[in-house]
C-alpha distance (Angstrom), angle and dihedral (degrees) to the residues before:
residue distance angle dihedral
M1 . . .
P2 3.80 . .
L3 3.82 112.8 .
F4 3.74 93.6 -127.1
Q5 3.80 99.0 39.3
K6 3.78 90.3 114.0
A7 3.74 94.3 59.2
V8 3.82 113.6 129.0
F9 3.74 131.7 178.3
Q10 3.87 111.2 -90.7
T11 3.93 111.2 171.1
T12 3.75 148.6 -36.7
V13 3.70 118.8 -117.1
A14 3.87 123.2 -155.2
R15 3.77 98.7 164.3
L16 3.76 130.9 48.1
Q17 3.90 89.9 -130.1
D18 3.84 87.1 60.3
L19 3.84 96.2 60.9
P20 3.90 111.7 125.6
D21 3.83 108.5 -88.2
D22 3.78 91.5 -157.9
S23 3.74 93.1 62.1
Q24 3.86 116.6 123.6
A25 3.83 99.5 166.5
E26 3.83 132.5 13.7
I27 3.83 133.3 -177.8
A28 3.77 113.4 -156.5
F29 3.75 122.6 -151.0
A30 3.88 117.5 -156.3
G31 3.72 133.3 171.0
R32 3.74 146.1 146.3
S33 3.80 117.5 -87.4
N34 3.79 111.8 -77.1
S35 3.83 91.8 11.7
G36 3.83 91.5 123.4
K37 3.82 97.2 -103.6
S38 3.88 97.0 141.9
S39 3.82 90.8 45.3
A40 3.74 91.5 51.7
I41 3.80 92.3 54.0
N42 3.71 91.0 47.6
A43 3.82 91.3 50.8
L44 3.71 94.1 49.8
A45 3.77 89.8 49.4
N46 3.79 93.1 42.4
H47 3.83 88.2 -127.5
T48 3.78 126.7 125.7
R49 3.82 99.0 -149.3
L50 3.75 108.4 19.0
A51 3.82 96.2 115.8
F52 3.88 91.1 35.8
V53 3.91 86.5 99.6
S54 3.81 90.2 70.1
R55 3.89 87.4 68.4
T56 3.79 93.0 56.9
P57 3.82 110.4 118.7
G58 3.80 109.2 -97.8
R59 3.73 94.7 24.5
T60 3.76 103.4 71.0
Q61 3.78 91.9 92.5
H62 3.67 97.2 47.3
L63 3.82 139.9 80.2
N64 3.90 113.0 -97.2
Y65 3.76 114.8 -156.2
F66 3.78 121.9 -156.2
R67 3.84 116.1 -171.9
I68 3.81 115.6 -136.7
E69 3.86 95.2 171.6
P70 3.76 133.5 -8.6
G71 3.77 106.6 -62.2
K72 3.73 93.3 1.9
Y73 3.87 121.8 102.5
L74 3.79 147.0 177.7
V75 3.79 108.0 -142.1
D76 3.88 120.5 -153.9
L77 3.83 106.6 -152.4
P78 3.80 118.7 -156.0
G79 3.88 114.8 -86.7
Y80 3.76 111.4 -104.0
G81 3.81 127.4 -141.3
Y82 3.76 103.7 62.2
A83 3.80 95.6 146.8
K84 3.77 91.9 176.6
A85 3.89 93.7 52.9
P86 3.77 112.8 124.4
E87 3.82 111.5 -102.2
E88 3.75 94.6 -115.4
I89 3.77 90.2 55.1
R90 3.76 93.1 50.2
A91 3.81 88.7 47.5
Q92 3.82 89.4 52.7
W93 3.74 92.5 46.4
E94 3.82 93.0 51.2
G95 3.87 91.2 44.2
L96 3.79 89.6 57.7
L97 3.78 104.4 32.9
A98 3.80 102.8 45.6
P99 3.81 96.2 50.8
Y100 3.77 90.2 44.5
L101 3.77 92.7 54.9
R102 3.78 94.2 44.7
R103 3.82 103.8 40.1
R104 3.78 109.5 20.5
E105 3.93 101.9 118.1
A106 3.74 96.3 -164.7
L107 3.86 91.0 54.8
C108 3.84 105.1 108.9
G109 3.85 98.6 -178.2
L110 3.77 149.4 -29.8
V111 3.78 127.5 -104.9
L112 3.77 108.0 -157.3
I113 3.73 117.4 -164.9
M114 3.74 118.1 -157.0
D115 3.80 126.4 178.6
S116 3.85 101.0 -112.5
R117 3.80 88.7 -141.5
H118 3.82 93.1 59.2
P119 3.89 106.9 20.7
L120 3.83 127.1 167.4
T121 3.70 99.7 30.6
E122 3.77 118.0 176.6
L123 3.89 88.7 -102.5
D124 3.80 90.0 51.0
L125 3.73 90.5 53.9
Q126 3.79 91.3 47.2
M127 3.85 89.5 53.3
L128 3.71 89.2 49.6
G129 3.74 90.5 48.4
W130 3.82 91.9 52.5
F131 3.84 90.6 51.0
A132 3.66 109.4 34.4
P133 3.91 96.2 72.8
T134 3.86 87.6 64.7
G135 3.77 90.5 71.2
K136 3.85 90.9 -135.5
P137 3.68 121.7 131.7
I138 3.76 125.8 -86.7
H139 3.87 125.7 -158.1
V140 3.71 118.4 -169.6
L141 3.75 120.6 -154.9
L142 3.82 113.6 -158.5
S143 3.74 95.9 -150.3
K144 3.84 131.4 -160.1
A145 3.85 87.6 31.7
D146 3.87 89.6 151.6
K147 3.84 86.7 72.2
L148 3.84 91.2 63.4
T149 3.85 129.3 74.8
R150 3.75 115.5 -119.9
Q151 3.74 91.9 -100.8
Q152 3.88 91.5 51.9
Q153 3.83 88.3 48.2
E154 3.78 90.3 55.8
L155 3.71 93.4 47.0
A156 3.79 93.4 48.9
S157 3.78 90.2 48.7
R158 3.89 92.7 50.3
E159 3.79 92.6 50.5
V160 3.79 92.7 50.2
A161 3.87 92.3 43.4
S162 3.75 91.7 52.7
V163 3.82 94.3 52.2
L164 3.92 95.5 43.0
T165 3.78 91.0 46.7
A166 3.72 91.2 52.1
T167 3.84 89.7 57.0
G168 3.69 96.4 59.9
G169 3.75 112.4 -151.0
R170 3.80 127.9 94.1
C171 3.87 103.9 -45.6
T172 3.80 125.3 154.5
W173 3.80 130.0 172.0
Q174 3.71 143.1 -174.8
L175 3.83 144.7 171.1
F176 3.79 114.5 -98.7
S177 3.85 140.8 -176.4
S178 3.75 122.8 -172.5
L179 3.81 88.1 -171.2
R180 3.75 97.3 52.1
K181 3.89 95.6 30.4
W182 3.83 90.0 -122.6
G183 3.77 116.8 161.5
I184 3.82 100.5 11.1
V185 3.81 94.3 121.4
Q186 3.84 91.8 51.8
A187 3.83 92.9 45.8
E188 3.83 93.4 48.2
T189 3.74 91.7 50.8
V190 3.77 92.2 53.4
L191 3.86 97.3 44.0
A192 3.79 94.9 41.6
G193 3.85 88.1 62.1
W194 3.76 90.6 51.7
V195 3.83 94.5 60.6
G196 3.79 100.6 29.0
L197 3.82 99.3 -106.5
S198 3.84 116.7 150.2
V199 3.70 111.4 -93.5
K200 3.81 89.4 -160.0
E201 3.76 87.2 84.8
A202 3.77 89.7 66.1
A203 3.84 130.2 53.5
A204 3.78 114.3 -84.1
P205 3.83 113.3 -89.9
P206 3.82 114.9 -92.7
A207 3.62 118.8 -110.5
S208 3.84 89.3 -114.7
L209 3.81 94.4 51.2
P210 3.79 100.0 166.1
G211 3.81 109.7 -96.9
A212 3.75 95.6 -8.5
A213 3.67 94.3 135.1
R214 3.78 90.9 49.8
T215 3.70 89.6 53.0
R216 3.80 89.6 65.2
A217 3.79 95.8 42.8
K218 3.73 117.1 98.7
R219 3.78 112.7 -142.6
A220 3.78 135.4 164.3
A221 3.83 110.4 -107.8
I222 3.80 108.0 -114.3
G223 3.76 99.2 -173.9
W224 3.77 136.5 -110.2
S225 3.80 93.3 -85.4
A226 3.79 85.8 78.0
R227 3.73 93.0 70.6
S228 3.79 94.5 116.8
A229 3.76 91.0 42.0
G230 3.78 88.0 52.4
R231 3.72 91.1 61.9
Q232 3.75 88.5 63.6
Q233 3.85 91.8 60.4
K234 3.69 119.2 111.3
K235 3.80 111.3 -81.7
P236 3.89 115.8 -102.1
P237 3.78 121.3 -110.9
A238 3.74 112.8 -73.4
K239 3.75 94.9 -102.3
G240 3.86 95.5 39.3
G241 3.82 110.2 112.5
S242 3.73 93.5 -1.2
R243 3.83 134.3 100.7
G244 3.84 119.2 -31.6
Q245 3.77 129.5 -156.1
D246 3.81 97.8 -68.8
M247 3.82 93.3 47.6
P248 3.89 117.8 96.9
């Protein structure tokens, strides 16, 4: 049974003062528009329309809370990258999202969904730059991996690995496909640990859990301006950041 299968929609938050006061642990999901963020949430919850509420008119710029257990939530953040959004909406979005990511005490970590065909956009790096200084973990889902060949999957993984490794901090990554249900076990294992859920309900993490060794490493953050320098780092092990046990 998926760890987040009991997730239900709880509330929509438009102002920081309206954040749930009973929250003990939150996992935030962020991603560029059309990155597959809602599909990833639905796949992890084994639900076809759980995150559909985030598309309801009037809620796309807000934080949508899904309760997985009393006091524990998945939080669907607004998709970023709407270039045509009115200036006042963008300002409202940034006024809500940036403070939430930087100062929300109950926030345990950030799941950042990137389209594996187009990872590490400038907006992705900006999101990472906002959150990395908190010192909280970041787990990258390289979505839509089923649309890539094996060689392309490896190339995308290596590119992301080099950049995340260069940041220092607690960064992990993996390939993911909501359509094919690839990578769900790996993601569950990582996220369950963040909010104190029993990992016994999921399969044991594979030895090649993407970025696992890097999670334990203690490095000084060197900032996101070192993206290009990060690409000169030593390549990760062949299995690091690539497919896990439930990948093809």
